[in-house]
N, C-alpha and C positions, 0 to 999 in steps of 0.2 A: 374456606374461601379458596377459589381456584385462581392460579396465575398461569399465564402463557409461558411455555418453556420451549427452548430450541433443543432438539434431541439429535445427537449424532449416533447412527446405528451402523452395524455391519450386517451383511447378508450371511456371513459365516460366523455364527455365535461362538464356535469352538475357539476362534482366534482372539476373542476379547481378552483373555487372560494376559496376553502379552502386553496389554496397555496398562493394566492395573498397577503395576509397580513402576511406571514411568520408564518402560523399556526404551533402550536406545534404538536408533535406526538400524544399526548393525544387528541388534537382537531381532528386530522385525524382519530383516532381510533373510534371517536364518529359516523363516517360515515360508520360503519362496514357493513351494509347490501349491499352496493355497492362496498365497498373497496376491497373485495376479488376479484371481477372481474377486477377492474381497475389496481390493483397492479400486477396482473399476466400478464397484456397485455399492459403495457406502452411501447411506441414505440420510437426508436431512428432513426431520419432521418438526412440526410445530403443534403442540397440544396443550390443553388446559389441564393442569395437574393440581390436585389437593395434597394434603400431607400424606395420606395413605398411598396415593399413586406415586408420589415422589419416592417413598420408601420402597415400593415395588420396583420402580424404575432403577433404583440403585442396585438391586439384586438381579436385574435382567441380564442374561448372557449376551444379548445382542447390542447392548448399549455401551458405547465407548465413553461418552460424556453427555451431560445435559446441563442447561443453565437457564435461569429466568430470562425471557426476552427483554432486552434493554433498548432504549432509544439510541440511535446513532445520529451524529450530526456532522455537518461539513466543518472542516477546520478552516474557519473563515479567513480569507486573505486580507491583507492590509494594503492601503495606498493603491486602490484600483483606479487606473487612469487610462483613457484612450490615448493611443499613440498615432500621430500623423506620419505618413510615409517619409516625409522630409526629415522627421526627427529621429528616425530609427537608424541605427548603425547597420552596416552591411552584414555583420555577424553579431548576434546578440552576445552580451558579455559572458553569459553562462556557458555558451557553446565553446568559447575560447578557454574559459576557466577549467573545463573538464578535458580539454584537448581534442574535442570532436572535430575541429577544423584541421587537425594535423594527423589524420589517419585515413587510410583507405577503407577501413571497416565501415559498414553502413547499417548493420543489422539485417542484412539480406537473409531470408529464410527463417528468421526468428519471429515467433508470434507473441505479441504483447497483449495484455488485457488491462483496461483502465476501468476501475470500479469507482464511479463518481456520479456526477449529476447528468450524465449523458453526453451527447456530442451534436454539433451542427455538421451533419454529413456533407452538406453542400459547400462548405468552406474550401477555398482554394488550397489551403494547407493540406487537405486530405485527398487531393486529386490522385487517382491511380491506386488508392489504398482500398482493399476489400474490408469494409467495416461490417462486422457481424454484431448487430445490436440486440440487446434483450433488456426489457423493462421489468424491474423487480418492485416498482413502486405503485403500479396501477395507473400512472399518469400518461403512459404512452412514451414512445421514444422521442428524442429531441433533447435540447438543453435550454431550459428556461433561465438558468442561473448564469452560465458562462464558465463556471469553474472547471467542469469536465472537458470542455472544448479547449480551454487554456492548457490544462495538464496534458491532454493528448497531443496538442501542438508541440509542446516541449519534447515529448518522447520521440515522435516520428513525423512531425509536420514538415511539409515541403516549404521551400522559400516563399515568402509572401511579400510582394512589392519589393523584390530584390533584397529582402532581409532574411538571413538564415535564422530559423527559430528551433529546428529540430535536431536532437542529438543523433538519432538513428533513423535518418530519412531514407534508408533503403528498406525499411520494414514495409511489406506489402499486404499484410493481413493483421488486423487488430480486432480484438473482442471488446465491445463497449457495453459494460454492465451498468445500467442506470439503477443505482441503489439508493440515491438520495433525491427526493423530490421537494416540492414546496413545503411539505411538512416533515422534512428530514427523512429518516428511515429507521430501520431496526436491525438488531444483531442478526435476526433471521435472514433479512435481505442480504447481509454481508456473507454469511455462511453459505447460503444458497448460491450466491454469485461466485464465490470462490470455487465451489463444487462445479458449477457450470463452466468456469474458465478451465478447470482441470480436465473436464470431460471433452473440451473442445480444442485442446492442443496448445494452451498457453504455456510459454516458457518463462515469461516475466509478468507478474501481476503488480500493478501500481495502485495504491490506495492512499488517499489524502483525506482521512476521516477519523472520527473517534467516538467513544462512548459518551453519551450525554448524561453524566452522573447527576448533576443538579436537576435535570429534567426528569430523571427517574425518581428521585426523592420527591419532587413535586407531584408526580403521578400518584405515588403511594399516599402522600398526605391528602391529596384530593379524594382518595378512596376511603379516608377516615383513619388511616394509620397515624398514631402519634409521631410528631417530628423526630424525636430521638430514636424511636424504633424504626422509622422510615429510613433514617440514615444508616442504621445498623444493617437493615435488610438490603439496602442498596450496596453496602460494602460486601455482603455475602454474595450478592448477584454479580458484582464486579469481579470478585475472585473466581467465581464459577465460570464466567464468560472468558476470562483469561485462560483458564484451564481448558475450556472447550476449544478455543482457538489453537492452543498448543497441541491438543490431541489431533485436531484436523491437520495441522502442519505435519505432524508425525506420519499420518496416513499418506499424505501427498508425497512426502519425501521417500517413504518406504516403497511406494509404487513406482518411483522413477526408473528403477532398473527394467521395468516391464513396459512402461509408457514413456511419455516425454518428460524431460527435466523441467521442473517448474519451481521458481522461487517467489517469495512474497516480500514486497517492498512497501513500507508504510511510513507515513509522516509521524514525527515525534510529538507534534503538537505546538500550539502557539500561545500557551498560557503564561510563560515567563514574562517578567517586566523589568529587565535589567536597566532600562532607561529611566525607571523610577527609583530603583534601589538595586544595587549590585547583588544583594542577597535575595531578591524576589525571583527565585528560580523554582521550577517544578520539574519533576522527572517525566520520562516518556509516558505517554498515555496509551491505552489499549486501542486497537489491537497491536500496535507497534511494539509494545512492551513484552508481548508474548514470545516465548521461545519458539524459534522457527521463523520469525519475522525479522527482516533487516530494517532497523529503525534509522530514520534520516533527520539530521539537524540542518538548519539553514545558515548559510554564510552570505555576507554582503561584501562588496568590493569597496575598499577605501580609495580616496583620490590618488594615493601613491601606488595603487594596483595591488596592495596586499589584501588579504581576506580577514574578516572579523566576524565572530558569531553574531547573528541577528539578535537584537534585544528581546524578541518574543520567543525565540527558539527554546524548546524544552531541553533539559540537560540529560545526559546519559545515553545519547544515541550512539549507534555503532559507527556511522560514517556521515559525512556531510555533503551537501550539494549547494549550488547557487540558489539563493532564495529571496533576494531583495531586488526590487525593480526588474522583474523578469518579464520580458516582452514575448508574447505568444498570441495565438489565434483568438479572435473574438467572434461570438455568434453573429451571423449576419454579414460577416466579412471584415477584413481589416485586422488591426492589431490592438492589443491592450496590455498594460503593465500591471502586475500584481506582485505582492510580497507575502511570504509565508513558508512554513515547512511544506505546505501543499505544493509550492513551486519547486522546492529543492528535491522532493521525492521523484517527480518525473524525470529530472536530470539524472538521478541515480538509476532509475529504471531504464532510461535510454542507454546509459553507460553499461548497464547489465546486459542489454541486448547486444552490444558490441562485444563484450566479453564472451557471451554465449556463442556468437558467430565464430570468434577466434577459437574457442575450445572445441566447438563442433568440427571445425576444419582440421583440427589436430587430433581428433578422436578422443578427446578427454572431457567431453561435456557430461556433467552430472551435477546434482544439486550441491553436493559438498564442495566440489572444485569451483563451481560458479560463485557460490556465496563467499568462499574463501578468497578468490581472486578479486571480487568486487570490494570486499571489506579491506583487503590488503592494499588495494589501489589507492586508498586514501593517503593524502600527502599534506604534511603540515609545514613544508619548507617555506611557503609563501604566507604563512599566518602572521598577523601583526603581533608584535612583542607583547608578552604578558598573557597570552591566551591560556585557558584552562583546558587541558586535554579531555576532561570529562564533558565539556560542552560540545566538542567537535568530533569525538570518537577518533578514528584513524586520520581524519582530516578530509580535505577536498577530494572527492572521487575523481579518478582519472581513467581515461580510455586505455586499452592495451598498448597501442603504439602511438607515439607522438610525431612520427616523421612520415610524410606522404611519400 
């Protein structure tokens, strides 16, 4: 039986050896004479493989990693509610929470990529922004769901009806990869879209999506695989996909000395249920759990102004962002409110754009410094008493400067 696999290849087979032992980025950079060529031309293939071809693939000198193609799904938001202009604050609470209203940094000159359900390019929030759209789903550009439009609005949206919704509203170019359609998407869509973002100058990539593990098990069972075996095969595929994402992140980071700096920011997931039982927590889901990705938890604001982890937010994330009752752009115009780690992630991506601007201006922009500054910006000083550090990472992400 053949299964579809996502394959990550290099055009320079001689360099494959540096990946086999889990080489560090410093190790990879020592191969700089040929690295510039290979990082610009790494290839993503999708092919049907049987057991024999899988064995051959594992021995191939040009293959960095491969994994069964798995379904990907939207990290569905909670509490989706339209917001009337009269009910919206002049500055969304998440903008204040990260300090974006207290800095002169705007994200100017930084390119962001949003890999999601697409975007409504005609929304007033995106006026003056060059939107480079690419559809990976076969449905065509546009946003039938609204999730991608909402996330993009949080990262770089202009003011809507006199309400500030965007963290980095000086961004003038954004890459919009539509990777999730009406029937969700696949791990191949995500890998291809990340490659596209890398090739088109993205500095910050925002992803609010995850692997549909139950959906993959169901697919295997529907093909006649016994349920127990289907679960085991899905676990193997899960591990292989995490490794593939990690190898891809290594390639991107290793190429940064020659090309643009790019970091990957991804939602931790919404599967926890602390509101039902405090012990009903689950760890970060892929791709966010992969090394080389910055995973994001969601915080809400209490009536006293303190922050508290959202009951749905998965645990073990690196940093947190505002993720409850977040107001942003709605397809067709106007504003809507959503909750989820999907909403926290674009806040962190927006803050990353501001840090990238600051580091670029000082001559210190590279993936290591950008990721380090972003994660270290987390602040727990305003967390409600009794919080678990494992739930919030370093805390609420903060912009580089708090004073205008």
